[in-house]
Backbone atoms as SQL, in Angstrom:
CREATE TABLE atoms (id INTEGER PRIMARY KEY, chain TEXT, resi INTEGER, resn TEXT, atom TEXT, x REAL, y REAL, z REAL);
INSERT INTO atoms VALUES
  (1, 'A', 1, 'MET', 'N', 100.198, 93.020, 103.598),
  (2, 'A', 1, 'MET', 'CA', 100.281, 94.165, 103.776),
  (3, 'A', 1, 'MET', 'C', 101.056, 95.365, 103.406),
  (4, 'A', 2, 'SER', 'N', 102.561, 93.877, 104.437),
  (5, 'A', 2, 'SER', 'CA', 102.981, 95.083, 103.718),
  (6, 'A', 2, 'SER', 'C', 104.265, 94.960, 102.790),
  (7, 'A', 3, 'THR', 'N', 103.779, 93.293, 102.256),
  (8, 'A', 3, 'THR', 'CA', 104.596, 93.105, 100.923),
  (9, 'A', 3, 'THR', 'C', 103.546, 93.595, 99.732),
  (10, 'A', 4, 'LEU', 'N', 102.388, 93.892, 99.962),
  (11, 'A', 4, 'LEU', 'CA', 101.770, 94.600, 99.374),
  (12, 'A', 4, 'LEU', 'C', 102.468, 96.494, 98.534),
  (13, 'A', 5, 'LEU', 'N', 102.393, 96.709, 100.043),
  (14, 'A', 5, 'LEU', 'CA', 102.942, 98.944, 100.571),
  (15, 'A', 5, 'LEU', 'C', 104.357, 98.455, 99.284),
  (16, 'A', 6, 'ILE', 'N', 104.804, 97.572, 99.885),
  (17, 'A', 6, 'ILE', 'CA', 106.939, 97.648, 98.934),
  (18, 'A', 6, 'ILE', 'C', 106.206, 97.578, 97.651),
  (19, 'A', 7, 'TRP', 'N', 105.869, 96.482, 96.515),
  (20, 'A', 7, 'TRP', 'CA', 105.696, 96.297, 95.564),
  (21, 'A', 7, 'TRP', 'C', 104.939, 96.890, 94.689),
  (22, 'A', 8, 'ALA', 'N', 104.433, 97.722, 94.955),
  (23, 'A', 8, 'ALA', 'CA', 103.450, 99.120, 95.026),
  (24, 'A', 8, 'ALA', 'C', 103.738, 99.752, 94.499),
  (25, 'A', 9, 'GLY', 'N', 105.616, 100.415, 95.500),
  (26, 'A', 9, 'GLY', 'CA', 106.019, 101.185, 95.337),
  (27, 'A', 9, 'GLY', 'C', 107.227, 101.052, 95.125),
  (28, 'A', 10, 'ALA', 'N', 107.749, 99.635, 94.901),
  (29, 'A', 10, 'ALA', 'CA', 108.497, 99.346, 93.610),
  (30, 'A', 10, 'ALA', 'C', 108.329, 99.691, 91.719),
  (31, 'A', 11, 'ALA', 'N', 106.679, 99.872, 91.768),
  (32, 'A', 11, 'ALA', 'CA', 106.097, 99.774, 91.230),
  (33, 'A', 11, 'ALA', 'C', 105.973, 100.555, 90.428),
  (34, 'A', 12, 'VAL', 'N', 105.907, 101.889, 90.910),
  (35, 'A', 12, 'VAL', 'CA', 105.758, 103.131, 90.475),
  (36, 'A', 12, 'VAL', 'C', 107.123, 103.806, 90.083),
  (37, 'A', 13, 'CYS', 'N', 107.950, 103.584, 91.067),
  (38, 'A', 13, 'CYS', 'CA', 109.518, 103.698, 91.634),
  (39, 'A', 13, 'CYS', 'C', 109.784, 102.999, 89.653),
  (40, 'A', 14, 'ALA', 'N', 109.437, 101.569, 89.663),
  (41, 'A', 14, 'ALA', 'CA', 110.124, 101.258, 87.720),
  (42, 'A', 14, 'ALA', 'C', 109.111, 102.469, 87.346),
  (43, 'A', 15, 'PHE', 'N', 108.357, 102.981, 87.175),
  (44, 'A', 15, 'PHE', 'CA', 107.183, 103.321, 86.203),
  (45, 'A', 15, 'PHE', 'C', 107.839, 105.105, 86.546),
  (46, 'A', 16, 'ALA', 'N', 108.848, 105.579, 86.899),
  (47, 'A', 16, 'ALA', 'CA', 109.076, 107.020, 86.823),
  (48, 'A', 16, 'ALA', 'C', 110.230, 106.331, 86.763),
  (49, 'A', 17, 'ALA', 'N', 110.921, 106.206, 86.571),
  (50, 'A', 17, 'ALA', 'CA', 112.074, 104.959, 86.018),
  (51, 'A', 17, 'ALA', 'C', 112.656, 104.959, 84.423),
  (52, 'A', 18, 'VAL', 'N', 111.487, 104.308, 83.802),
  (53, 'A', 18, 'VAL', 'CA', 110.798, 104.291, 82.392),
  (54, 'A', 18, 'VAL', 'C', 110.874, 105.491, 81.244),
  (55, 'A', 19, 'ARG', 'N', 109.702, 106.318, 82.910),
  (56, 'A', 19, 'ARG', 'CA', 108.642, 107.230, 81.684),
  (57, 'A', 19, 'ARG', 'C', 110.495, 108.425, 81.970),
  (58, 'A', 20, 'LEU', 'N', 110.885, 108.899, 82.892),
  (59, 'A', 20, 'LEU', 'CA', 112.222, 109.799, 82.682),
  (60, 'A', 20, 'LEU', 'C', 113.039, 109.259, 80.917),
  (61, 'A', 21, 'LEU', 'N', 112.463, 107.847, 81.115),
  (62, 'A', 21, 'LEU', 'CA', 114.415, 107.419, 80.690),
  (63, 'A', 21, 'LEU', 'C', 114.104, 108.440, 79.097),
  (64, 'A', 22, 'LEU', 'N', 112.115, 107.653, 78.949),
  (65, 'A', 22, 'LEU', 'CA', 111.496, 108.626, 77.644),
  (66, 'A', 22, 'LEU', 'C', 111.248, 109.009, 77.293),
  (67, 'A', 23, 'THR', 'N', 110.887, 110.324, 77.942),
  (68, 'A', 23, 'THR', 'CA', 110.208, 111.657, 77.907),
  (69, 'A', 23, 'THR', 'C', 111.638, 112.865, 78.073),
  (70, 'A', 24, 'ARG', 'N', 112.048, 113.448, 76.559),
  (71, 'A', 24, 'ARG', 'CA', 112.862, 114.281, 76.363),
  (72, 'A', 24, 'ARG', 'C', 112.992, 115.653, 77.062),
  (73, 'A', 25, 'ASP', 'N', 111.502, 115.522, 77.275),
  (74, 'A', 25, 'ASP', 'CA', 111.117, 117.706, 77.916),
  (75, 'A', 25, 'ASP', 'C', 112.142, 117.775, 79.035),
  (76, 'A', 26, 'ARG', 'N', 113.373, 119.195, 79.184),
  (77, 'A', 26, 'ARG', 'CA', 112.747, 118.628, 80.555),
  (78, 'A', 26, 'ARG', 'C', 112.258, 118.820, 81.564),
  (79, 'A', 27, 'TYR', 'N', 110.681, 119.388, 81.714),
  (80, 'A', 27, 'TYR', 'CA', 110.691, 119.684, 83.247),
  (81, 'A', 27, 'TYR', 'C', 109.481, 118.391, 83.097),
  (82, 'A', 28, 'LEU', 'N', 109.295, 117.773, 82.156),
  (83, 'A', 28, 'LEU', 'CA', 108.374, 117.322, 82.480),
  (84, 'A', 28, 'LEU', 'C', 109.277, 115.617, 82.143),
  (85, 'A', 29, 'ARG', 'N', 110.051, 115.502, 83.145),
  (86, 'A', 29, 'ARG', 'CA', 110.447, 114.527, 83.625),
  (87, 'A', 29, 'ARG', 'C', 110.722, 114.774, 84.689),
  (88, 'A', 30, 'LEU', 'N', 110.810, 116.434, 85.608),
  (89, 'A', 30, 'LEU', 'CA', 111.162, 116.411, 86.671),
  (90, 'A', 30, 'LEU', 'C', 110.268, 116.110, 87.463),
  (91, 'A', 31, 'HIS', 'N', 108.357, 115.491, 86.514),
  (92, 'A', 31, 'HIS', 'CA', 107.152, 114.995, 87.177),
  (93, 'A', 31, 'HIS', 'C', 107.826, 113.991, 87.301),
  (94, 'A', 32, 'PHE', 'N', 108.642, 113.209, 86.688),
  (95, 'A', 32, 'PHE', 'CA', 109.610, 111.939, 86.984),
  (96, 'A', 32, 'PHE', 'C', 109.803, 112.153, 88.085),
  (97, 'A', 33, 'VAL', 'N', 110.167, 112.505, 88.773),
  (98, 'A', 33, 'VAL', 'CA', 111.421, 112.712, 89.598),
  (99, 'A', 33, 'VAL', 'C', 110.828, 112.468, 90.493),
  (100, 'A', 34, 'SER', 'N', 110.516, 113.855, 90.388),
  (101, 'A', 34, 'SER', 'CA', 109.080, 113.972, 92.080),
  (102, 'A', 34, 'SER', 'C', 108.030, 112.993, 92.663),
  (103, 'A', 35, 'LEU', 'N', 108.194, 112.054, 91.443),
  (104, 'A', 35, 'LEU', 'CA', 106.878, 111.257, 91.240),
  (105, 'A', 35, 'LEU', 'C', 107.228, 109.739, 91.745),
  (106, 'A', 36, 'ALA', 'N', 109.002, 109.837, 92.488),
  (107, 'A', 36, 'ALA', 'CA', 109.334, 108.571, 92.695),
  (108, 'A', 36, 'ALA', 'C', 109.593, 108.512, 93.834),
  (109, 'A', 37, 'SER', 'N', 109.816, 110.775, 94.642),
  (110, 'A', 37, 'SER', 'CA', 110.039, 110.991, 95.402),
  (111, 'A', 37, 'SER', 'C', 109.454, 111.050, 96.435),
  (112, 'A', 38, 'VAL', 'N', 108.226, 111.302, 96.040),
  (113, 'A', 38, 'VAL', 'CA', 106.950, 111.983, 96.446),
  (114, 'A', 38, 'VAL', 'C', 106.061, 110.691, 97.479),
  (115, 'A', 39, 'LEU', 'N', 106.235, 110.051, 95.879),
  (116, 'A', 39, 'LEU', 'CA', 104.989, 109.013, 95.743),
  (117, 'A', 39, 'LEU', 'C', 105.895, 107.229, 96.942),
  (118, 'A', 40, 'ALA', 'N', 106.848, 107.091, 95.442),
  (119, 'A', 40, 'ALA', 'CA', 106.911, 105.670, 95.888),
  (120, 'A', 40, 'ALA', 'C', 107.234, 105.530, 97.271),
  (121, 'A', 41, 'THR', 'N', 109.099, 106.530, 97.841),
  (122, 'A', 41, 'THR', 'CA', 108.633, 105.944, 99.160),
  (123, 'A', 41, 'THR', 'C', 108.591, 105.759, 100.037),
  (124, 'A', 42, 'PRO', 'N', 107.376, 106.875, 100.021),
  (125, 'A', 42, 'PRO', 'CA', 106.470, 106.641, 101.062),
  (126, 'A', 42, 'PRO', 'C', 105.639, 105.593, 101.389),
  (127, 'A', 43, 'LEU', 'N', 105.107, 104.761, 100.656),
  (128, 'A', 43, 'LEU', 'CA', 104.803, 103.276, 99.850),
  (129, 'A', 43, 'LEU', 'C', 105.528, 102.124, 100.757),
  (130, 'A', 44, 'VAL', 'N', 107.022, 102.477, 99.942),
  (131, 'A', 44, 'VAL', 'CA', 107.944, 101.672, 100.008),
  (132, 'A', 44, 'VAL', 'C', 108.462, 101.396, 102.025),
  (133, 'A', 45, 'ILE', 'N', 108.332, 102.558, 102.212),
  (134, 'A', 45, 'ILE', 'CA', 109.132, 102.614, 103.324),
  (135, 'A', 45, 'ILE', 'C', 107.764, 102.317, 104.472),
  (136, 'A', 46, 'ALA', 'N', 106.237, 102.462, 104.063),
  (137, 'A', 46, 'ALA', 'CA', 105.332, 101.793, 104.866),
  (138, 'A', 46, 'ALA', 'C', 105.405, 100.807, 104.855),
  (139, 'A', 47, 'GLY', 'N', 105.333, 100.049, 103.673),
  (140, 'A', 47, 'GLY', 'CA', 105.968, 98.082, 103.966),
  (141, 'A', 47, 'GLY', 'C', 106.960, 98.155, 104.535),
  (142, 'A', 48, 'LEU', 'N', 108.246, 98.578, 104.552),
  (143, 'A', 48, 'LEU', 'CA', 109.028, 98.622, 105.162),
  (144, 'A', 48, 'LEU', 'C', 108.635, 97.742, 106.883),
  (145, 'A', 49, 'ALA', 'N', 108.033, 99.384, 107.417),
  (146, 'A', 49, 'ALA', 'CA', 107.643, 99.740, 108.314),
  (147, 'A', 49, 'ALA', 'C', 106.501, 99.148, 109.650),
  (148, 'A', 50, 'LEU', 'N', 105.920, 97.567, 107.999),
  (149, 'A', 50, 'LEU', 'CA', 104.186, 97.417, 108.713),
  (150, 'A', 50, 'LEU', 'C', 105.381, 95.378, 107.942),
  (151, 'A', 51, 'ALA', 'N', 106.147, 95.472, 107.907),
  (152, 'A', 51, 'ALA', 'CA', 106.527, 93.974, 108.110),
  (153, 'A', 51, 'ALA', 'C', 106.938, 93.934, 109.575),
  (154, 'A', 52, 'SER', 'N', 106.311, 92.142, 109.284),
  (155, 'A', 52, 'SER', 'CA', 106.741, 91.679, 109.985),
  (156, 'A', 52, 'SER', 'C', 108.088, 91.493, 111.196),
  (157, 'A', 53, 'TRP', 'N', 109.929, 91.459, 110.791),
  (158, 'A', 53, 'TRP', 'CA', 110.389, 91.976, 111.352),
  (159, 'A', 53, 'TRP', 'C', 111.227, 92.930, 111.689),
  (160, 'A', 54, 'SER', 'N', 110.171, 93.774, 111.420),
  (161, 'A', 54, 'SER', 'CA', 109.959, 95.348, 112.114),
  (162, 'A', 54, 'SER', 'C', 110.439, 95.948, 113.468),
  (163, 'A', 55, 'SER', 'N', 111.476, 96.615, 114.287),
  (164, 'A', 55, 'SER', 'CA', 111.262, 96.251, 115.544),
  (165, 'A', 55, 'SER', 'C', 111.210, 98.283, 115.945),
  (166, 'A', 56, 'TRP', 'N', 110.020, 98.388, 116.989),
  (167, 'A', 56, 'TRP', 'CA', 110.135, 99.491, 116.727),
  (168, 'A', 56, 'TRP', 'C', 111.101, 100.712, 116.342),
  (169, 'A', 57, 'HIS', 'N', 112.467, 100.716, 116.871),
  (170, 'A', 57, 'HIS', 'CA', 114.281, 101.350, 116.725),
  (171, 'A', 57, 'HIS', 'C', 113.504, 101.442, 115.548),
  (172, 'A', 58, 'ASP', 'N', 113.888, 99.905, 114.590),
  (173, 'A', 58, 'ASP', 'CA', 113.340, 100.331, 113.117),
  (174, 'A', 58, 'ASP', 'C', 113.238, 100.749, 112.613),
  (175, 'A', 59, 'VAL', 'N', 111.340, 100.644, 113.181),
  (176, 'A', 59, 'VAL', 'CA', 110.048, 102.146, 112.772),
  (177, 'A', 59, 'VAL', 'C', 110.460, 102.495, 112.230),
  (178, 'A', 60, 'ALA', 'N', 110.899, 103.287, 114.279),
  (179, 'A', 60, 'ALA', 'CA', 111.452, 104.200, 113.820),
  (180, 'A', 60, 'ALA', 'C', 112.580, 105.132, 113.151),
  (181, 'A', 61, 'LYS', 'N', 113.449, 104.644, 112.556),
  (182, 'A', 61, 'LYS', 'CA', 114.860, 104.675, 111.755),
  (183, 'A', 61, 'LYS', 'C', 113.899, 104.944, 110.619),
  (184, 'A', 62, 'LEU', 'N', 113.328, 103.707, 110.281),
  (185, 'A', 62, 'LEU', 'CA', 112.420, 104.439, 108.505),
  (186, 'A', 62, 'LEU', 'C', 111.220, 105.430, 108.933),
  (187, 'A', 63, 'VAL', 'N', 110.490, 105.762, 109.516),
  (188, 'A', 63, 'VAL', 'CA', 110.181, 106.907, 109.355),
  (189, 'A', 63, 'VAL', 'C', 110.502, 108.025, 109.674),
  (190, 'A', 64, 'ILE', 'N', 111.828, 108.369, 110.221),
  (191, 'A', 64, 'ILE', 'CA', 112.985, 109.919, 110.130),
  (192, 'A', 64, 'ILE', 'C', 113.334, 109.536, 108.858),
  (193, 'A', 65, 'ILE', 'N', 114.023, 108.793, 107.684),
  (194, 'A', 65, 'ILE', 'CA', 113.903, 108.559, 106.539),
  (195, 'A', 65, 'ILE', 'C', 113.384, 108.386, 105.590),
  (196, 'A', 66, 'GLY', 'N', 112.324, 108.468, 105.804),
  (197, 'A', 66, 'GLY', 'CA', 111.229, 108.640, 104.827),
  (198, 'A', 66, 'GLY', 'C', 110.705, 109.799, 105.336),
  (199, 'A', 67, 'ALA', 'N', 110.447, 110.518, 106.237),
  (200, 'A', 67, 'ALA', 'CA', 109.833, 112.396, 106.616),
  (201, 'A', 67, 'ALA', 'C', 111.541, 112.495, 106.130),
  (202, 'A', 68, 'LEU', 'N', 111.884, 112.718, 106.138),
  (203, 'A', 68, 'LEU', 'CA', 113.770, 113.375, 105.306),
  (204, 'A', 68, 'LEU', 'C', 113.349, 113.003, 103.621),
  (205, 'A', 69, 'LEU', 'N', 113.461, 112.092, 103.437),
  (206, 'A', 69, 'LEU', 'CA', 112.970, 112.363, 101.555),
  (207, 'A', 69, 'LEU', 'C', 111.638, 113.045, 101.685),
  (208, 'A', 70, 'PHE', 'N', 110.806, 112.989, 101.787),
  (209, 'A', 70, 'PHE', 'CA', 109.365, 113.159, 101.354),
  (210, 'A', 70, 'PHE', 'C', 109.453, 114.370, 101.610),
  (211, 'A', 71, 'VAL', 'N', 110.329, 115.377, 102.515),
  (212, 'A', 71, 'VAL', 'CA', 110.039, 116.458, 102.349),
  (213, 'A', 71, 'VAL', 'C', 112.012, 117.101, 102.013),
  (214, 'A', 72, 'THR', 'N', 112.020, 116.337, 101.727),
  (215, 'A', 72, 'THR', 'CA', 112.833, 116.581, 100.766),
  (216, 'A', 72, 'THR', 'C', 113.014, 116.688, 99.493),
  (217, 'A', 73, 'GLY', 'N', 112.781, 116.343, 98.091),
  (218, 'A', 73, 'GLY', 'CA', 111.887, 115.338, 97.885),
  (219, 'A', 73, 'GLY', 'C', 111.414, 116.339, 96.935),
  (220, 'A', 74, 'PRO', 'N', 110.417, 117.145, 97.063),
  (221, 'A', 74, 'PRO', 'CA', 109.762, 118.415, 96.134),
  (222, 'A', 74, 'PRO', 'C', 111.106, 119.554, 96.400),
  (223, 'A', 75, 'ALA', 'N', 111.820, 119.904, 97.118),
  (224, 'A', 75, 'ALA', 'CA', 112.663, 120.904, 97.351),
  (225, 'A', 75, 'ALA', 'C', 114.170, 120.722, 96.041),
  (226, 'A', 76, 'THR', 'N', 114.079, 119.221, 95.930),
  (227, 'A', 76, 'THR', 'CA', 115.317, 118.801, 95.421),
  (228, 'A', 76, 'THR', 'C', 114.471, 119.203, 93.427),
  (229, 'A', 77, 'VAL', 'N', 113.729, 118.765, 93.031),
  (230, 'A', 77, 'VAL', 'CA', 112.636, 119.058, 91.872),
  (231, 'A', 77, 'VAL', 'C', 112.408, 120.612, 91.788),
  (232, 'A', 78, 'ILE', 'N', 112.474, 121.204, 92.809),
  (233, 'A', 78, 'ILE', 'CA', 111.584, 123.077, 92.672),
  (234, 'A', 78, 'ILE', 'C', 113.656, 123.327, 91.753),
  (235, 'A', 79, 'THR', 'N', 114.513, 123.124, 92.252),
  (236, 'A', 79, 'THR', 'CA', 115.987, 123.812, 92.842),
  (237, 'A', 79, 'THR', 'C', 116.309, 122.975, 91.168),
  (238, 'A', 80, 'ALA', 'N', 115.933, 122.046, 90.920),
  (239, 'A', 80, 'ALA', 'CA', 116.148, 121.263, 89.449),
  (240, 'A', 80, 'ALA', 'C', 115.702, 121.723, 88.666),
  (241, 'A', 81, 'GLY', 'N', 113.840, 122.289, 88.921),
  (242, 'A', 81, 'GLY', 'CA', 113.462, 123.100, 87.920),
  (243, 'A', 81, 'GLY', 'C', 114.359, 124.435, 87.207),
  (244, 'A', 82, 'ARG', 'N', 114.565, 124.825, 89.019),
  (245, 'A', 82, 'ARG', 'CA', 115.224, 126.665, 88.236),
  (246, 'A', 82, 'ARG', 'C', 116.624, 126.847, 88.039),
  (247, 'A', 83, 'ALA', 'N', 117.562, 125.855, 88.013),
  (248, 'A', 83, 'ALA', 'CA', 118.606, 125.355, 87.999),
  (249, 'A', 83, 'ALA', 'C', 118.508, 125.508, 86.087),
  (250, 'A', 84, 'THR', 'N', 117.616, 124.112, 86.022),
  (251, 'A', 84, 'THR', 'CA', 116.954, 124.035, 84.671),
  (252, 'A', 84, 'THR', 'C', 116.436, 125.581, 83.406),
  (253, 'A', 85, 'MET', 'N', 116.272, 125.876, 83.980),
  (254, 'A', 85, 'MET', 'CA', 115.388, 127.329, 82.842),
  (255, 'A', 85, 'MET', 'C', 116.230, 128.219, 83.461),
  (256, 'A', 86, 'ARG', 'N', 117.265, 128.132, 84.652),
  (257, 'A', 86, 'ARG', 'CA', 118.028, 128.890, 84.152),
  (258, 'A', 86, 'ARG', 'C', 119.337, 129.229, 82.804),
  (259, 'A', 87, 'ALA', 'N', 119.621, 128.003, 82.964),
  (260, 'A', 87, 'ALA', 'CA', 120.209, 127.171, 81.629),
  (261, 'A', 87, 'ALA', 'C', 119.864, 126.873, 81.047),
  (262, 'A', 88, 'SER', 'N', 118.361, 127.143, 80.667),
  (263, 'A', 88, 'SER', 'CA', 117.708, 127.481, 78.872),
  (264, 'A', 88, 'SER', 'C', 117.874, 128.548, 78.667),
  (265, 'A', 89, 'ASP', 'N', 117.695, 130.112, 79.516),
  (266, 'A', 89, 'ASP', 'CA', 117.896, 131.127, 79.326),
  (267, 'A', 89, 'ASP', 'C', 119.250, 131.974, 78.668),
  (268, 'A', 90, 'GLY', 'N', 119.747, 130.912, 79.508),
  (269, 'A', 90, 'GLY', 'CA', 121.622, 131.543, 79.019),
  (270, 'A', 90, 'GLY', 'C', 121.867, 130.729, 78.578);
């Protein structure tokens, strides 16, 4: 199960990276960045936490890292979107 979650997260991240490179619209690019930070990160973190080599302190560290990325990812995308909007207005 852990391997499946890790590969699913890696696949989502790879898809988002390819779409990010192929998309020219600034605002649509932000959606692909948020896809990687909001969907791929929890999948990879969950897979690593469920791995057989994980101890409780490894899992605690992974959960903290995943929570920080999950919470700050959308805020980063919103800030970048606002900066993009201001740059295109002026």
